[in-house]
KEKE-3310 file (N, C-alpha, C; in steps of 0.2 Angstrom, whole numbers, plus 5000, padded with zeros to 4 digits):
npx = (5050:5037:5028:5014:5011:5010:5001:4991:4989:4986:4974:4964:4964:4958:4946:4941:4931:4935:4942:4946:4958:4965:4966:4975:4987:4990:4994:5004:5013:5015:5022:5032:5040:5035:5032:5023:5011:4995:4977:4970:4951:4941:4930:4914:4921:4931:4935:4944:4949:4946:4952:4969:4983:4996:5016:5029:5046:5063:5074:5079:5082:5072:5058:5057:5059:5047:5037:5039:5035:5021:5016:5019:5012:4997:4996:4996:4986:4975:4973:4976:4984:4993:4988:4995:5015:5025:5042:5050:5065:5071:5065:5062:5049:5037:5024:5010:4996:4983:4970:4957:4963:4976:4994:5005:5023:5037:5051:5054:5061:5055:5041:5037:5041:5031:5020:5005:4996:4990:4986:4972:4961:4948:4945:4942:4953:4963:4972:4986:4998:5012:5017)
npy = (4935:4932:4916:4911:4924:4932:4923:4924:4940:4938:4929:4939:4949:4944:4941:4956:4969:4978:4982:4969:4973:4979:4974:4963:4971:4974:4960:4958:4967:4964:4949:4955:4959:4974:4986:4987:4991:4999:5002:5013:5017:5029:5031:5043:5052:5061:5064:5063:5052:5032:5021:5022:5017:5013:5011:5006:5001:4995:4999:5008:5002:4989:4996:5002:4991:4984:4994:4990:4978:4977:4986:4978:4966:4973:4974:4966:4957:4964:4972:4985:5000:5012:5028:5039:5040:5042:5047:5035:5034:5040:5032:5035:5039:5033:5034:5028:5031:5025:5030:5025:5021:5025:5024:5024:5020:5023:5023:5022:5035:5046:5041:5043:5057:5064:5057:5053:5045:5051:5064:5061:5055:5053:5041:5023:5012:5001:4990:4981:4977:4966:4958)
npz = (5054:5061:5057:5060:5060:5050:5044:5051:5045:5032:5033:5040:5030:5018:5024:5024:5019:5004:4989:4977:4969:4977:4987:4982:4980:4993:4997:4988:4994:5008:5003:5000:5009:5019:5027:5041:5036:5028:5024:5019:5020:5011:5006:5003:5014:5006:4988:4979:4978:4982:4990:5001:5002:5013:5015:5023:5017:5018:5012:4997:4988:4989:4990:4979:4970:4976:4968:4957:4955:4959:4950:4938:4943:4943:4930:4923:4931:4932:4923:4924:4922:4928:4932:4935:4940:4951:4960:4957:4955:4965:4978:4991:4992:4983:4973:4969:4956:4953:4950:4958:4969:4978:4980:4993:4995:5005:5013:5028:5038:5030:5029:5044:5044:5036:5038:5036:5039:5052:5043:5042:5051:5051:5041:5038:5045:5039:5046:5042:5048:5054:5067)
capx = (5044:5033:5021:5007:5006:5008:4995:4983:4986:4981:4967:4962:4963:4952:4939:4939:4928:4942:4942:4951:4965:4968:4969:4980:4994:4991:4998:5011:5018:5018:5026:5039:5042:5033:5031:5016:5004:4989:4974:4963:4948:4939:4924:4911:4924:4936:4932:4949:4953:4939:4959:4976:4987:5005:5018:5038:5052:5069:5078:5078:5081:5066:5054:5057:5055:5039:5035:5039:5030:5011:5014:5020:5004:4990:4993:4995:4980:4968:4971:4977:4990:4993:4988:5002:5018:5031:5046:5051:5071:5076:5064:5062:5043:5036:5015:5006:4990:4977:4962:4952:4968:4984:4999:5012:5030:5042:5057:5054:5060:5050:5037:5037:5041:5025:5013:5000:4988:4988:4980:4964:4961:4940:4945:4942:4959:4964:4979:4988:5006:5017:5021)
capy = (4936:4924:4914:4911:4931:4932:4918:4929:4945:4935:4927:4947:4952:4938:4945:4963:4972:4980:4978:4964:4973:4982:4967:4958:4975:4972:4952:4958:4972:4960:4945:4961:4962:4979:4985:4993:4992:5001:5007:5019:5021:5036:5032:5047:5058:5063:5062:5061:5045:5030:5020:5025:5012:5013:5008:5006:4999:4999:5002:5013:4995:4987:5001:5001:4981:4983:4997:4989:4972:4979:4989:4971:4963:4976:4976:4957:4954:4968:4976:4990:5006:5016:5035:5043:5039:5048:5045:5029:5033:5040:5026:5037:5041:5032:5037:5027:5033:5022:5037:5023:5019:5028:5020:5028:5017:5025:5024:5023:5041:5050:5040:5047:5063:5067:5054:5053:5042:5057:5069:5056:5052:5051:5038:5020:5011:4992:4987:4973:4975:4959:4955)
capz = (5054:5063:5051:5063:5059:5041:5039:5054:5042:5025:5036:5041:5023:5017:5028:5027:5011:5002:4982:4975:4967:4983:4991:4981:4981:5001:4998:4986:4998:5013:5001:4998:5017:5017:5036:5044:5028:5032:5022:5021:5014:5010:5004:5008:5016:4999:4980:4975:4979:4988:4994:5002:5003:5013:5020:5019:5015:5023:5006:4990:4983:4991:4987:4969:4968:4978:4964:4950:4955:4959:4943:4934:4942:4942:4921:4920:4934:4932:4916:4927:4920:4935:4930:4935:4946:4954:4966:4959:4951:4973:4979:4997:4992:4980:4976:4962:4957:4950:4952:4961:4975:4979:4984:4996:4996:5010:5019:5039:5040:5027:5033:5050:5043:5034:5043:5031:5042:5053:5040:5039:5055:5050:5039:5041:5044:5040:5048:5039:5052:5052:5073)
cpx = (5041:5027:5015:5005:5005:5002:4987:4980:4982:4975:4961:4961:4958:4945:4938:4938:4932:4941:4948:4959:4969:4970:4975:4988:4995:4995:5004:5015:5019:5022:5033:5042:5041:5033:5027:5013:4998:4986:4967:4956:4943:4934:4919:4914:4927:4931:4936:4951:4947:4947:4964:4979:4993:5007:5028:5043:5059:5073:5074:5076:5074:5059:5054:5059:5048:5035:5033:5035:5023:5013:5014:5014:4998:4990:4992:4987:4975:4967:4973:4982:4988:4992:4991:5006:5023:5037:5051:5061:5073:5071:5063:5054:5040:5028:5016:5001:4986:4968:4956:4956:4973:4989:5006:5016:5033:5047:5051:5053:5055:5042:5032:5038:5034:5019:5007:4993:4986:4984:4972:4961:4953:4941:4944:4950:4959:4971:4983:4996:5007:5020:5027)
cpy = (4931:4921:4913:4920:4932:4929:4922:4936:4943:4934:4934:4949:4948:4941:4952:4967:4977:4977:4974:4966:4975:4977:4964:4964:4976:4964:4954:4962:4967:4953:4948:4964:4969:4978:4989:4996:4991:5005:5009:5021:5026:5036:5037:5051:5062:5060:5062:5054:5038:5026:5025:5020:5014:5008:5008:5000:5001:5002:5004:5006:4990:4990:5001:4992:4981:4988:4994:4981:4974:4982:4984:4969:4966:4975:4969:4956:4957:4971:4984:4994:5010:5027:5039:5040:5043:5044:5039:5029:5034:5034:5029:5038:5038:5032:5034:5027:5030:5024:5031:5020:5022:5023:5023:5021:5022:5023:5028:5031:5045:5048:5045:5055:5066:5063:5056:5051:5046:5063:5067:5051:5050:5046:5031:5014:5003:4993:4981:4973:4968:4959:4954)
cpz = (5059:5059:5053:5060:5055:5041:5043:5050:5035:5028:5035:5035:5020:5017:5026:5018:5009:4994:4981:4974:4973:4986:4991:4980:4988:5001:4995:4990:5004:5011:5000:5004:5016:5024:5035:5038:5031:5023:5025:5018:5016:5006:5007:5010:5009:4993:4977:4973:4983:4992:4994:5005:5005:5019:5019:5017:5021:5018:5002:4987:4984:4990:4982:4967:4970:4970:4959:4951:4954:4952:4937:4934:4941:4934:4920:4923:4932:4926:4919:4926:4925:4931:4930:4942:4947:4958:4965:4956:4960:4976:4988:4997:4986:4977:4965:4961:4952:4952:4959:4969:4973:4981:4988:4999:5000:5012:5024:5041:5035:5028:5037:5047:5040:5036:5040:5035:5046:5051:5040:5044:5057:5043:5041:5040:5045:5042:5047:5042:5054:5060:5071)
residu = (MET:LYS:VAL:GLU:SER:TYR:GLU:LYS:VAL:LEU:ASP:TYR:LEU:LYS:LYS:VAL:ARG:ILE:PRO:LYS:ASN:VAL:LYS:GLU:ILE:VAL:ARG:ILE:LEU:LEU:ASP:LYS:LYS:ALA:GLU:ASN:VAL:VAL:VAL:LEU:LYS:PHE:LYS:GLY:ILE:ILE:ASP:PHE:THR:ASP:TYR:LEU:ILE:ILE:CYS:HIS:GLY:ASN:SER:THR:LYS:GLN:ASN:GLN:ALA:MET:SER:ASP:GLU:ILE:ILE:LYS:ARG:MET:ARG:LYS:ASP:PHE:LYS:GLN:LYS:PRO:PHE:SER:LYS:GLU:GLY:GLU:GLN:LEU:GLY:GLU:TRP:ILE:LEU:ILE:ASP:TYR:ILE:ASP:PHE:ILE:LEU:HIS:ILE:PHE:LEU:LYS:GLU:THR:ARG:GLU:LYS:TYR:ASN:LEU:GLU:LYS:LEU:TRP:LEU:ASP:ALA:LYS:LYS:TYR:ASP:PHE:SER:ILE:ASP)
# end
């Protein structure tokens, strides 16, 4: 990873208008080396959530570590507990639902198979990928 690319992504993260807790999740994911981090804004499009955060890791262990850190930090920093969570044991596709936003952590192959981004082409997309 190029340091300047990481810093550019963090600068972009500071400028975008998304909730602080969603920004913090993106930052944590980047620190944990998540790949192709994307946030989709659903406000005014659907009513089951406002934001969808999608990323992938390179192993089930990495995915589980990202999930654990997100849950720990959301509880500590924002006093938020997940409404539900699934897939943590296998780590291929972990879903963490906080009602206002939902996080999907995939393995690369699983992400490509389900391709959630293509389901929601009308949503505003924020791309936090590092070159």
